[in-house]
Backbone as XML, in Angstrom:
<?xml version="1.0"?>
<chain id="A" units="angstrom">
  <residue number="1" name="MET">
    <atom name="N" x="-5.983" y="9.382" z="-7.061"/>
    <atom name="CA" x="-4.566" y="9.071" z="-6.987"/>
    <atom name="C" x="-4.188" y="8.013" z="-8.009"/>
  </residue>
  <residue number="2" name="SER">
    <atom name="N" x="-4.493" y="8.247" z="-9.227"/>
    <atom name="CA" x="-4.161" y="7.234" z="-10.223"/>
    <atom name="C" x="-3.319" y="7.807" z="-11.346"/>
  </residue>
  <residue number="3" name="SER">
    <atom name="N" x="-2.575" y="8.852" z="-11.088"/>
    <atom name="CA" x="-1.775" y="9.480" z="-12.133"/>
    <atom name="C" x="-0.768" y="8.525" z="-12.748"/>
  </residue>
  <residue number="4" name="TYR">
    <atom name="N" x="-0.224" y="7.627" z="-11.971"/>
    <atom name="CA" x="0.836" y="6.736" z="-12.442"/>
    <atom name="C" x="0.379" y="5.285" z="-12.473"/>
  </residue>
  <residue number="5" name="ARG">
    <atom name="N" x="-0.886" y="5.064" z="-12.595"/>
    <atom name="CA" x="-1.450" y="3.714" z="-12.543"/>
    <atom name="C" x="-1.002" y="2.882" z="-13.737"/>
  </residue>
  <residue number="6" name="VAL">
    <atom name="N" x="-0.395" y="1.747" z="-13.477"/>
    <atom name="CA" x="0.081" y="0.835" z="-14.515"/>
    <atom name="C" x="-1.091" y="0.185" z="-15.237"/>
  </residue>
  <residue number="7" name="CYS">
    <atom name="N" x="-2.088" y="-0.206" z="-14.497"/>
    <atom name="CA" x="-3.197" y="-0.984" z="-15.060"/>
    <atom name="C" x="-4.390" y="-0.107" z="-15.430"/>
  </residue>
  <residue number="8" name="GLN">
    <atom name="N" x="-4.164" y="1.062" z="-15.993"/>
    <atom name="CA" x="-5.266" y="1.972" z="-16.294"/>
    <atom name="C" x="-6.327" y="1.345" z="-17.186"/>
  </residue>
  <residue number="9" name="LYS">
    <atom name="N" x="-5.945" y="0.468" z="-18.073"/>
    <atom name="CA" x="-6.909" y="-0.123" z="-18.995"/>
    <atom name="C" x="-7.601" y="-1.352" z="-18.413"/>
  </residue>
  <residue number="10" name="LEU">
    <atom name="N" x="-7.226" y="-1.756" z="-17.230"/>
    <atom name="CA" x="-7.815" y="-2.938" z="-16.604"/>
    <atom name="C" x="-8.804" y="-2.500" z="-15.527"/>
  </residue>
  <residue number="11" name="HIS">
    <atom name="N" x="-9.905" y="-1.912" z="-15.940"/>
    <atom name="CA" x="-10.868" y="-1.322" z="-15.006"/>
    <atom name="C" x="-11.606" y="-2.356" z="-14.165"/>
  </residue>
  <residue number="12" name="PHE">
    <atom name="N" x="-11.567" y="-3.620" z="-14.565"/>
    <atom name="CA" x="-12.291" y="-4.641" z="-13.819"/>
    <atom name="C" x="-11.547" y="-5.079" z="-12.568"/>
  </residue>
  <residue number="13" name="PHE">
    <atom name="N" x="-10.280" y="-4.662" z="-12.392"/>
    <atom name="CA" x="-9.542" y="-4.959" z="-11.170"/>
    <atom name="C" x="-9.816" y="-3.871" z="-10.141"/>
  </residue>
  <residue number="14" name="VAL">
    <atom name="N" x="-10.041" y="-4.284" z="-8.903"/>
    <atom name="CA" x="-10.258" y="-3.335" z="-7.822"/>
    <atom name="C" x="-8.913" y="-2.974" z="-7.219"/>
  </residue>
  <residue number="15" name="GLY">
    <atom name="N" x="-8.689" y="-1.710" z="-6.947"/>
    <atom name="CA" x="-7.459" y="-1.281" z="-6.293"/>
    <atom name="C" x="-6.319" y="-1.061" z="-7.260"/>
  </residue>
  <residue number="16" name="VAL">
    <atom name="N" x="-5.125" y="-1.061" z="-6.712"/>
    <atom name="CA" x="-3.932" y="-0.789" z="-7.512"/>
    <atom name="C" x="-3.312" y="-2.089" z="-8.001"/>
  </residue>
  <residue number="17" name="CYS">
    <atom name="N" x="-2.469" y="-1.952" z="-8.987"/>
    <atom name="CA" x="-1.767" y="-3.104" z="-9.552"/>
    <atom name="C" x="-0.335" y="-3.149" z="-9.036"/>
  </residue>
  <residue number="18" name="HIS">
    <atom name="N" x="0.281" y="-4.302" z="-9.205"/>
    <atom name="CA" x="1.680" y="-4.473" z="-8.845"/>
    <atom name="C" x="2.505" y="-3.403" z="-9.556"/>
  </residue>
  <residue number="19" name="ALA">
    <atom name="N" x="3.365" y="-2.737" z="-8.843"/>
    <atom name="CA" x="4.304" y="-1.730" z="-9.351"/>
    <atom name="C" x="3.670" y="-0.367" z="-9.597"/>
  </residue>
  <residue number="20" name="ASP">
    <atom name="N" x="2.402" y="-0.156" z="-9.244"/>
    <atom name="CA" x="1.818" y="1.179" z="-9.387"/>
    <atom name="C" x="2.567" y="2.215" z="-8.552"/>
  </residue>
  <residue number="21" name="ASP">
    <atom name="N" x="3.172" y="1.783" z="-7.456"/>
    <atom name="CA" x="3.903" y="2.718" z="-6.600"/>
    <atom name="C" x="5.180" y="3.247" z="-7.243"/>
  </residue>
  <residue number="22" name="LEU">
    <atom name="N" x="5.720" y="2.532" z="-8.209"/>
    <atom name="CA" x="7.003" y="2.939" z="-8.800"/>
    <atom name="C" x="6.925" y="4.289" z="-9.498"/>
  </residue>
  <residue number="23" name="GLY">
    <atom name="N" x="5.787" y="4.592" z="-10.104"/>
    <atom name="CA" x="5.624" y="5.894" z="-10.742"/>
    <atom name="C" x="5.685" y="7.039" z="-9.753"/>
  </residue>
  <residue number="24" name="TYR">
    <atom name="N" x="5.316" y="6.768" z="-8.516"/>
    <atom name="CA" x="5.395" y="7.787" z="-7.475"/>
    <atom name="C" x="6.802" y="7.892" z="-6.898"/>
  </residue>
  <residue number="25" name="LEU">
    <atom name="N" x="7.499" y="6.781" z="-6.826"/>
    <atom name="CA" x="8.822" y="6.768" z="-6.198"/>
    <atom name="C" x="9.940" y="7.200" z="-7.130"/>
  </residue>
  <residue number="26" name="PHE">
    <atom name="N" x="9.854" y="6.818" z="-8.390"/>
    <atom name="CA" x="10.948" y="7.080" z="-9.324"/>
    <atom name="C" x="10.442" y="7.895" z="-10.500"/>
  </residue>
  <residue number="27" name="MET">
    <atom name="N" x="10.606" y="9.200" z="-10.408"/>
    <atom name="CA" x="10.199" y="10.080" z="-11.498"/>
    <atom name="C" x="11.137" y="9.868" z="-12.681"/>
  </residue>
  <residue number="28" name="ASN">
    <atom name="N" x="10.608" y="10.030" z="-13.870"/>
    <atom name="CA" x="11.423" y="9.924" z="-15.072"/>
    <atom name="C" x="10.868" y="10.893" z="-16.108"/>
  </residue>
  <residue number="29" name="PRO">
    <atom name="N" x="11.556" y="11.064" z="-17.236"/>
    <atom name="CA" x="11.089" y="12.036" z="-18.229"/>
    <atom name="C" x="9.675" y="11.765" z="-18.752"/>
  </residue>
  <residue number="30" name="ALA">
    <atom name="N" x="9.204" y="10.545" z="-18.655"/>
    <atom name="CA" x="7.865" y="10.219" z="-19.154"/>
    <atom name="C" x="6.763" y="10.591" z="-18.166"/>
  </residue>
  <residue number="31" name="THR">
    <atom name="N" x="7.125" y="10.821" z="-16.902"/>
    <atom name="CA" x="6.128" y="11.187" z="-15.895"/>
    <atom name="C" x="6.447" y="12.562" z="-15.341"/>
  </residue>
  <residue number="32" name="LEU">
    <atom name="N" x="5.507" y="13.459" z="-15.453"/>
    <atom name="CA" x="5.690" y="14.793" z="-14.894"/>
    <atom name="C" x="5.493" y="14.725" z="-13.388"/>
  </residue>
  <residue number="33" name="PRO">
    <atom name="N" x="6.263" y="15.498" z="-12.633"/>
    <atom name="CA" x="6.043" y="15.495" z="-11.183"/>
    <atom name="C" x="4.665" y="16.075" z="-10.866"/>
  </residue>
  <residue number="34" name="PRO">
    <atom name="N" x="4.019" y="15.564" z="-9.839"/>
    <atom name="CA" x="2.707" y="16.106" z="-9.475"/>
    <atom name="C" x="2.847" y="17.515" z="-8.909"/>
  </residue>
  <residue number="35" name="PRO">
    <atom name="N" x="1.787" y="18.311" z="-8.962"/>
    <atom name="CA" x="1.829" y="19.649" z="-8.360"/>
    <atom name="C" x="2.190" y="19.564" z="-6.876"/>
  </residue>
  <residue number="36" name="GLU">
    <atom name="N" x="2.897" y="20.557" z="-6.393"/>
    <atom name="CA" x="3.468" y="20.544" z="-5.041"/>
    <atom name="C" x="2.447" y="20.254" z="-3.941"/>
  </residue>
  <residue number="37" name="HIS">
    <atom name="N" x="1.283" y="20.825" z="-3.984"/>
    <atom name="CA" x="0.323" y="20.659" z="-2.878"/>
    <atom name="C" x="-0.812" y="19.701" z="-3.231"/>
  </residue>
  <residue number="38" name="SER">
    <atom name="N" x="-0.564" y="18.789" z="-4.155"/>
    <atom name="CA" x="-1.590" y="17.834" z="-4.583"/>
    <atom name="C" x="-1.583" y="16.587" z="-3.698"/>
  </residue>
  <residue number="39" name="THR">
    <atom name="N" x="-2.656" y="15.824" z="-3.796"/>
    <atom name="CA" x="-2.734" y="14.540" z="-3.094"/>
    <atom name="C" x="-1.618" y="13.617" z="-3.561"/>
  </residue>
  <residue number="40" name="GLU">
    <atom name="N" x="-1.323" y="13.653" z="-4.869"/>
    <atom name="CA" x="-0.269" y="12.799" z="-5.416"/>
    <atom name="C" x="1.091" y="13.126" z="-4.801"/>
  </residue>
  <residue number="41" name="MET">
    <atom name="N" x="1.404" y="14.431" z="-4.650"/>
    <atom name="CA" x="2.696" y="14.815" z="-4.055"/>
    <atom name="C" x="2.752" y="14.402" z="-2.589"/>
  </residue>
  <residue number="42" name="LYS">
    <atom name="N" x="1.639" y="14.537" z="-1.878"/>
    <atom name="CA" x="1.606" y="14.088" z="-0.483"/>
    <atom name="C" x="1.862" y="12.582" z="-0.418"/>
  </residue>
  <residue number="43" name="THR">
    <atom name="N" x="1.306" y="11.839" z="-1.373"/>
    <atom name="CA" x="1.523" y="10.393" z="-1.431"/>
    <atom name="C" x="2.977" y="10.073" z="-1.726"/>
  </residue>
  <residue number="44" name="VAL">
    <atom name="N" x="3.588" y="10.808" z="-2.645"/>
    <atom name="CA" x="5.016" y="10.623" z="-2.946"/>
    <atom name="C" x="5.833" y="10.806" z="-1.675"/>
  </residue>
  <residue number="45" name="LYS">
    <atom name="N" x="5.572" y="11.875" z="-0.945"/>
    <atom name="CA" x="6.323" y="12.152" z="0.285"/>
    <atom name="C" x="6.086" y="11.064" z="1.332"/>
  </residue>
  <residue number="46" name="ARG">
    <atom name="N" x="4.853" y="10.563" z="1.416"/>
    <atom name="CA" x="4.564" y="9.470" z="2.358"/>
    <atom name="C" x="5.327" y="8.204" z="1.984"/>
  </residue>
  <residue number="47" name="PHE">
    <atom name="N" x="5.271" y="7.838" z="0.693"/>
    <atom name="CA" x="6.002" y="6.654" z="0.226"/>
    <atom name="C" x="7.477" y="6.759" z="0.572"/>
  </residue>
  <residue number="48" name="ILE">
    <atom name="N" x="8.067" y="7.889" z="0.251"/>
    <atom name="CA" x="9.500" y="8.078" z="0.500"/>
    <atom name="C" x="9.798" y="7.950" z="1.987"/>
  </residue>
  <residue number="49" name="LYS">
    <atom name="N" x="8.961" y="8.555" z="2.819"/>
    <atom name="CA" x="9.186" y="8.488" z="4.267"/>
    <atom name="C" x="9.028" y="7.053" z="4.780"/>
  </residue>
  <residue number="50" name="LEU">
    <atom name="N" x="7.981" y="6.350" z="4.338"/>
    <atom name="CA" x="7.778" y="4.961" z="4.765"/>
    <atom name="C" x="8.949" y="4.077" z="4.346"/>
  </residue>
  <residue number="51" name="TRP">
    <atom name="N" x="9.360" y="4.194" z="3.081"/>
    <atom name="CA" x="10.482" y="3.386" z="2.579"/>
    <atom name="C" x="11.784" y="3.748" z="3.294"/>
  </residue>
  <residue number="52" name="ALA">
    <atom name="N" x="12.044" y="5.032" z="3.488"/>
    <atom name="CA" x="13.285" y="5.460" z="4.154"/>
    <atom name="C" x="13.312" y="4.988" z="5.606"/>
  </residue>
  <residue number="53" name="ASN">
    <atom name="N" x="12.202" y="5.137" z="6.319"/>
    <atom name="CA" x="12.135" y="4.645" z="7.699"/>
    <atom name="C" x="12.419" y="3.149" z="7.751"/>
  </residue>
  <residue number="54" name="PHE">
    <atom name="N" x="11.804" y="2.399" z="6.829"/>
    <atom name="CA" x="11.998" y="0.951" z="6.814"/>
    <atom name="C" x="13.444" y="0.588" z="6.480"/>
  </residue>
  <residue number="55" name="ALA">
    <atom name="N" x="14.033" y="1.282" z="5.513"/>
    <atom name="CA" x="15.425" y="0.997" z="5.137"/>
    <atom name="C" x="16.379" y="1.314" z="6.288"/>
  </residue>
  <residue number="56" name="ARG">
    <atom name="N" x="16.089" y="2.392" z="7.011"/>
    <atom name="CA" x="16.961" y="2.821" z="8.101"/>
    <atom name="C" x="16.812" y="1.956" z="9.344"/>
  </residue>
  <residue number="57" name="THR">
    <atom name="N" x="15.562" y="1.596" z="9.693"/>
    <atom name="CA" x="15.319" y="0.979" z="11.000"/>
    <atom name="C" x="14.647" y="-0.393" z="10.945"/>
  </residue>
  <residue number="58" name="GLY">
    <atom name="N" x="14.147" y="-0.795" z="9.774"/>
    <atom name="CA" x="13.377" y="-2.026" z="9.686"/>
    <atom name="C" x="11.929" y="-1.832" z="10.098"/>
  </residue>
  <residue number="59" name="ASN">
    <atom name="N" x="11.536" y="-0.595" z="10.343"/>
    <atom name="CA" x="10.186" y="-0.250" z="10.772"/>
    <atom name="C" x="9.713" y="0.945" z="9.938"/>
  </residue>
  <residue number="60" name="PRO">
    <atom name="N" x="8.614" y="0.816" z="9.188"/>
    <atom name="CA" x="8.174" y="1.928" z="8.346"/>
    <atom name="C" x="7.582" y="3.103" z="9.115"/>
  </residue>
  <residue number="61" name="ASN">
    <atom name="N" x="7.227" y="2.895" z="10.382"/>
    <atom name="CA" x="6.612" y="3.959" z="11.175"/>
    <atom name="C" x="7.635" y="5.001" z="11.580"/>
  </residue>
  <residue number="62" name="SER">
    <atom name="N" x="7.160" y="6.227" z="11.765"/>
    <atom name="CA" x="8.008" y="7.292" z="12.288"/>
    <atom name="C" x="8.072" y="7.164" z="13.800"/>
  </residue>
  <residue number="63" name="LYS">
    <atom name="N" x="9.185" y="7.610" z="14.374"/>
    <atom name="CA" x="9.296" y="7.574" z="15.837"/>
    <atom name="C" x="8.352" y="8.588" z="16.473"/>
  </residue>
  <residue number="64" name="VAL">
    <atom name="N" x="8.096" y="9.673" z="15.765"/>
    <atom name="CA" x="7.159" y="10.683" z="16.251"/>
    <atom name="C" x="6.039" y="10.832" z="15.222"/>
  </residue>
  <residue number="65" name="THR">
    <atom name="N" x="4.851" y="11.128" z="15.705"/>
    <atom name="CA" x="3.726" y="11.345" z="14.800"/>
    <atom name="C" x="3.936" y="12.666" z="14.073"/>
  </residue>
  <residue number="66" name="ASP">
    <atom name="N" x="3.709" y="12.650" z="12.781"/>
    <atom name="CA" x="3.833" y="13.880" z="12.009"/>
    <atom name="C" x="2.659" y="14.006" z="11.050"/>
  </residue>
  <residue number="67" name="SER">
    <atom name="N" x="2.656" y="15.058" z="10.261"/>
    <atom name="CA" x="1.518" y="15.314" z="9.373"/>
    <atom name="C" x="1.440" y="14.320" z="8.221"/>
  </residue>
  <residue number="68" name="LEU">
    <atom name="N" x="2.551" y="13.673" z="7.865"/>
    <atom name="CA" x="2.535" y="12.720" z="6.754"/>
    <atom name="C" x="2.104" y="11.330" z="7.198"/>
  </residue>
  <residue number="69" name="ILE">
    <atom name="N" x="2.675" y="10.860" z="8.310"/>
    <atom name="CA" x="2.395" y="9.503" z="8.785"/>
    <atom name="C" x="1.738" y="9.632" z="10.153"/>
  </residue>
  <residue number="70" name="SER">
    <atom name="N" x="0.418" y="9.591" z="10.159"/>
    <atom name="CA" x="-0.325" y="9.856" z="11.392"/>
    <atom name="C" x="-0.942" y="8.597" z="11.995"/>
  </residue>
  <residue number="71" name="VAL">
    <atom name="N" x="-0.547" y="7.432" z="11.485"/>
    <atom name="CA" x="-1.082" y="6.166" z="11.996"/>
    <atom name="C" x="0.070" y="5.226" z="12.332"/>
  </residue>
  <residue number="72" name="LEU">
    <atom name="N" x="-0.227" y="4.203" z="13.115"/>
    <atom name="CA" x="0.764" y="3.183" z="13.453"/>
    <atom name="C" x="0.442" y="1.922" z="12.667"/>
  </residue>
  <residue number="73" name="TRP">
    <atom name="N" x="1.355" y="1.534" z="11.792"/>
    <atom name="CA" x="1.193" y="0.328" z="10.973"/>
    <atom name="C" x="1.890" y="-0.810" z="11.696"/>
  </residue>
  <residue number="74" name="LYS">
    <atom name="N" x="1.105" y="-1.721" z="12.277"/>
    <atom name="CA" x="1.654" y="-2.817" z="13.075"/>
    <atom name="C" x="2.173" y="-3.938" z="12.176"/>
  </residue>
  <residue number="75" name="PRO">
    <atom name="N" x="3.139" y="-4.717" z="12.663"/>
    <atom name="CA" x="3.630" y="-5.873" z="11.900"/>
    <atom name="C" x="2.570" y="-6.978" z="11.809"/>
  </residue>
  <residue number="76" name="VAL">
    <atom name="N" x="2.724" y="-7.833" z="10.841"/>
    <atom name="CA" x="1.847" y="-8.991" z="10.677"/>
    <atom name="C" x="2.086" y="-9.954" z="11.835"/>
  </residue>
  <residue number="77" name="GLU">
    <atom name="N" x="1.012" y="-10.525" z="12.347"/>
    <atom name="CA" x="1.092" y="-11.535" z="13.394"/>
    <atom name="C" x="0.663" y="-12.874" z="12.802"/>
  </residue>
  <residue number="78" name="LYS">
    <atom name="N" x="0.755" y="-13.923" z="13.600"/>
    <atom name="CA" x="0.437" y="-15.266" z="13.096"/>
    <atom name="C" x="-0.948" y="-15.331" z="12.446"/>
  </residue>
  <residue number="79" name="ASP">
    <atom name="N" x="-1.961" y="-14.819" z="13.113"/>
    <atom name="CA" x="-3.329" y="-14.905" z="12.604"/>
    <atom name="C" x="-3.952" y="-13.543" z="12.309"/>
  </residue>
  <residue number="80" name="ARG">
    <atom name="N" x="-3.134" y="-12.516" z="12.260"/>
    <atom name="CA" x="-3.654" y="-11.169" z="11.993"/>
    <atom name="C" x="-2.737" y="-10.465" z="10.997"/>
  </residue>
  <residue number="81" name="VAL">
    <atom name="N" x="-3.305" y="-10.114" z="9.862"/>
    <atom name="CA" x="-2.556" y="-9.371" z="8.851"/>
    <atom name="C" x="-2.923" y="-7.899" z="9.005"/>
  </residue>
  <residue number="82" name="HIS">
    <atom name="N" x="-2.025" y="-7.142" z="9.611"/>
    <atom name="CA" x="-2.234" y="-5.699" z="9.742"/>
    <atom name="C" x="-1.823" y="-5.059" z="8.421"/>
  </residue>
  <residue number="83" name="PHE">
    <atom name="N" x="-2.672" y="-4.186" z="7.883"/>
    <atom name="CA" x="-2.340" y="-3.552" z="6.611"/>
    <atom name="C" x="-2.492" y="-2.045" z="6.693"/>
  </residue>
  <residue number="84" name="LEU">
    <atom name="N" x="-1.849" y="-1.375" z="5.766"/>
    <atom name="CA" x="-1.931" y="0.075" z="5.635"/>
    <atom name="C" x="-2.558" y="0.380" z="4.290"/>
  </residue>
  <residue number="85" name="GLU">
    <atom name="N" x="-3.700" y="1.031" z="4.306"/>
    <atom name="CA" x="-4.355" y="1.456" z="3.068"/>
    <atom name="C" x="-3.896" y="2.881" z="2.775"/>
  </residue>
  <residue number="86" name="ILE">
    <atom name="N" x="-3.287" y="3.042" z="1.613"/>
    <atom name="CA" x="-2.742" y="4.341" z="1.237"/>
    <atom name="C" x="-3.673" y="4.975" z="0.216"/>
  </residue>
  <residue number="87" name="GLY">
    <atom name="N" x="-4.338" y="6.029" z="0.620"/>
    <atom name="CA" x="-5.232" y="6.795" z="-0.238"/>
    <atom name="C" x="-5.037" y="8.262" z="0.094"/>
  </residue>
  <residue number="88" name="GLU">
    <atom name="N" x="-6.094" y="9.054" z="-0.024"/>
    <atom name="CA" x="-5.965" y="10.457" z="0.378"/>
    <atom name="C" x="-5.552" y="10.537" z="1.840"/>
  </residue>
  <residue number="89" name="ASN">
    <atom name="N" x="-6.046" y="9.605" z="2.634"/>
    <atom name="CA" x="-5.654" y="9.481" z="4.037"/>
    <atom name="C" x="-5.057" y="8.095" z="4.241"/>
  </residue>
  <residue number="90" name="LEU">
    <atom name="N" x="-4.245" y="7.951" z="5.273"/>
    <atom name="CA" x="-3.713" y="6.641" z="5.640"/>
    <atom name="C" x="-4.696" y="5.984" z="6.602"/>
  </residue>
  <residue number="91" name="THR">
    <atom name="N" x="-4.991" y="4.720" z="6.355"/>
    <atom name="CA" x="-5.910" y="3.972" z="7.204"/>
    <atom name="C" x="-5.300" y="2.607" z="7.480"/>
  </residue>
  <residue number="92" name="VAL">
    <atom name="N" x="-5.334" y="2.180" z="8.740"/>
    <atom name="CA" x="-4.854" y="0.841" z="9.079"/>
    <atom name="C" x="-6.052" y="-0.072" z="9.289"/>
  </residue>
  <residue number="93" name="GLY">
    <atom name="N" x="-5.836" y="-1.348" z="9.066"/>
    <atom name="CA" x="-6.889" y="-2.333" z="9.254"/>
    <atom name="C" x="-6.288" y="-3.697" z="9.511"/>
  </residue>
  <residue number="94" name="VAL">
    <atom name="N" x="-7.159" y="-4.683" z="9.679"/>
    <atom name="CA" x="-6.733" y="-6.050" z="9.974"/>
    <atom name="C" x="-7.464" y="-7.013" z="9.039"/>
  </residue>
  <residue number="95" name="ASN">
    <atom name="N" x="-6.717" y="-7.983" z="8.549"/>
    <atom name="CA" x="-7.243" y="-9.082" z="7.731"/>
    <atom name="C" x="-8.100" y="-8.612" z="6.550"/>
  </residue>
  <residue number="96" name="PRO">
    <atom name="N" x="-7.473" y="-7.990" z="5.558"/>
    <atom name="CA" x="-8.237" y="-7.542" z="4.393"/>
    <atom name="C" x="-8.797" y="-8.728" z="3.615"/>
  </residue>
  <residue number="97" name="ASP">
    <atom name="N" x="-9.978" y="-8.564" z="3.072"/>
    <atom name="CA" x="-10.622" y="-9.604" z="2.254"/>
    <atom name="C" x="-10.662" y="-10.955" z="2.963"/>
  </residue>
  <residue number="98" name="GLU">
    <atom name="N" x="-10.974" y="-10.931" z="4.239"/>
    <atom name="CA" x="-10.943" y="-12.149" z="5.059"/>
    <atom name="C" x="-11.846" y="-13.250" z="4.499"/>
  </residue>
  <residue number="99" name="ASP">
    <atom name="N" x="-13.018" y="-12.886" z="3.989"/>
    <atom name="CA" x="-13.935" y="-13.896" z="3.450"/>
    <atom name="C" x="-13.380" y="-14.542" z="2.183"/>
  </residue>
  <residue number="100" name="ARG">
    <atom name="N" x="-12.720" y="-13.768" z="1.338"/>
    <atom name="CA" x="-12.127" y="-14.323" z="0.123"/>
    <atom name="C" x="-10.965" y="-15.256" z="0.452"/>
  </residue>
  <residue number="101" name="ILE">
    <atom name="N" x="-10.150" y="-14.866" z="1.412"/>
    <atom name="CA" x="-9.014" y="-15.699" z="1.816"/>
    <atom name="C" x="-9.516" y="-17.001" z="2.441"/>
  </residue>
  <residue number="102" name="ALA">
    <atom name="N" x="-10.568" y="-16.919" z="3.253"/>
    <atom name="CA" x="-11.145" y="-18.124" z="3.864"/>
    <atom name="C" x="-11.639" y="-19.090" z="2.785"/>
  </residue>
  <residue number="103" name="PHE">
    <atom name="N" x="-12.242" y="-18.559" z="1.729"/>
    <atom name="CA" x="-12.698" y="-19.410" z="0.628"/>
    <atom name="C" x="-11.532" y="-20.179" z="0.020"/>
  </residue>
  <residue number="104" name="TRP">
    <atom name="N" x="-10.439" y="-19.481" z="-0.270"/>
    <atom name="CA" x="-9.295" y="-20.143" z="-0.909"/>
    <atom name="C" x="-8.634" y="-21.151" z="0.020"/>
  </residue>
  <residue number="105" name="TRP">
    <atom name="N" x="-8.568" y="-20.872" z="1.332"/>
    <atom name="CA" x="-8.029" y="-21.847" z="2.286"/>
    <atom name="C" x="-8.907" y="-23.096" z="2.331"/>
  </residue>
  <residue number="106" name="LYS">
    <atom name="N" x="-10.225" y="-22.886" z="2.312"/>
    <atom name="CA" x="-11.154" y="-24.015" z="2.323"/>
    <atom name="C" x="-10.967" y="-24.868" z="1.069"/>
  </residue>
  <residue number="107" name="LEU">
    <atom name="N" x="-10.847" y="-24.245" z="-0.068"/>
    <atom name="CA" x="-10.628" y="-24.959" z="-1.322"/>
    <atom name="C" x="-9.292" y="-25.696" z="-1.306"/>
  </residue>
  <residue number="108" name="PHE">
    <atom name="N" x="-8.266" y="-25.055" z="-0.774"/>
    <atom name="CA" x="-6.940" y="-25.667" z="-0.678"/>
    <atom name="C" x="-6.989" y="-26.922" z="0.188"/>
  </residue>
  <residue number="109" name="ARG">
    <atom name="N" x="-7.633" y="-26.823" z="1.343"/>
    <atom name="CA" x="-7.734" y="-27.986" z="2.238"/>
    <atom name="C" x="-8.534" y="-29.112" z="1.586"/>
  </residue>
  <residue number="110" name="PHE">
    <atom name="N" x="-9.592" y="-28.758" z="0.879"/>
    <atom name="CA" x="-10.389" y="-29.747" z="0.163"/>
    <atom name="C" x="-9.540" y="-30.453" z="-0.892"/>
  </residue>
  <residue number="111" name="ALA">
    <atom name="N" x="-8.756" y="-29.713" z="-1.634"/>
    <atom name="CA" x="-7.910" y="-30.283" z="-2.687"/>
    <atom name="C" x="-6.831" y="-31.193" z="-2.106"/>
  </residue>
  <residue number="112" name="GLN">
    <atom name="N" x="-6.350" y="-30.890" z="-0.908"/>
    <atom name="CA" x="-5.325" y="-31.719" z="-0.275"/>
    <atom name="C" x="-5.864" y="-33.093" z="0.100"/>
  </residue>
  <residue number="113" name="ARG">
    <atom name="N" x="-7.148" y="-33.211" z="0.355"/>
    <atom name="CA" x="-7.738" y="-34.493" z="0.751"/>
    <atom name="C" x="-7.838" y="-35.450" z="-0.422"/>
  </residue>
  <residue number="114" name="LYS">
    <atom name="N" x="-7.795" y="-34.972" z="-1.610"/>
    <atom name="CA" x="-7.961" y="-35.824" z="-2.813"/>
    <atom name="C" x="-6.711" y="-36.600" z="-3.125"/>
  </residue>
</chain>
């Protein structure tokens, strides 16, 4: 799912880059639409549905489970960051990169003591 990847030349970064989703949401003459039954087209339809649900109701989830959005993406809580991983399948999780974030919080607290 990297047809519209902004950071194609930055292979040392893991995952997607800021604004990679825009190529899926806003087609233009420079980007050909993906084939109808491709993973990319399914992703386009998912993005549109998530964004439309959120714009309409403030909640990206569908009221009913369907073939596009088959998971429940919970809101962020005080100490739990619920996330939605968008790939060939949708996957929900909690506290991504928790060890890396803990490192930066520890460094931040250390720097505040100085």
